[in-house]
C-alpha positions in Angstrom: 0.0 0.2 0.1 2.7 2.5 0.9 4.9 1.7 -2.0 1.7 2.1 -4.3 1.3 5.4 -2.6 4.8 6.7 -3.2 4.9 5.6 -6.6 1.6 7.7 -7.4 3.2 10.7 -5.5 6.5 10.4 -7.6 4.6 9.9 -10.8 2.5 13.1 -10.1 5.6 14.9 -9.1 7.5 13.9 -12.5 4.6 15.3 -14.3 4.7 18.6 -12.5 8.3 18.9 -13.2 8.0 18.2 -16.6 5.4 20.8 -17.2 7.5 23.3 -15.3 10.3 22.6 -17.9 7.8 22.8 -20.9 6.6 26.3 -19.6 10.0 27.7 -18.6 12.2 25.5 -20.8 13.7 28.6 -22.8 14.3 30.5 -19.7 16.2 27.5 -18.1 18.2 26.9 -21.2 19.1 30.7 -21.4 20.1 30.8 -17.8 22.5 27.8 -18.2 24.1 29.1 -21.4 22.7 26.8 -23.8 21.0 29.3 -25.9 21.3 33.1 -26.3 18.5 35.4 -24.7 17.6 36.4 -28.2 17.1 32.9 -29.6 13.6 32.3 -31.3 11.5 29.6 -32.4 11.5 26.0 -30.7 13.9 24.5 -28.5 16.2 22.2 -30.6 16.5 18.4 -29.4 20.3 19.2 -28.8 19.2 21.9 -26.4 16.7 19.4 -24.6 19.7 16.9 -24.6 22.1 19.5 -23.1 19.4 20.4 -20.6 19.2 16.6 -19.4 23.0 16.4 -19.1 23.2 19.4 -17.0 19.9 18.5 -14.6 20.5 14.7 -14.6 21.4 13.2 -11.0 24.9 12.0 -11.0 25.3 8.3 -10.7 
């Protein structure tokens, strides 16, 4: 029972984090230096990959 609730809570948290990145992705990418402040258009896949590298927890 506790594991099920924990899994549900983690799934909800992951969804919220993903939504925040979707909304603020350009700002995050700019702040960590992956794109310039004047960049326009959709974020490129390599920018997303770079963000994943920066924010991924080290093993």
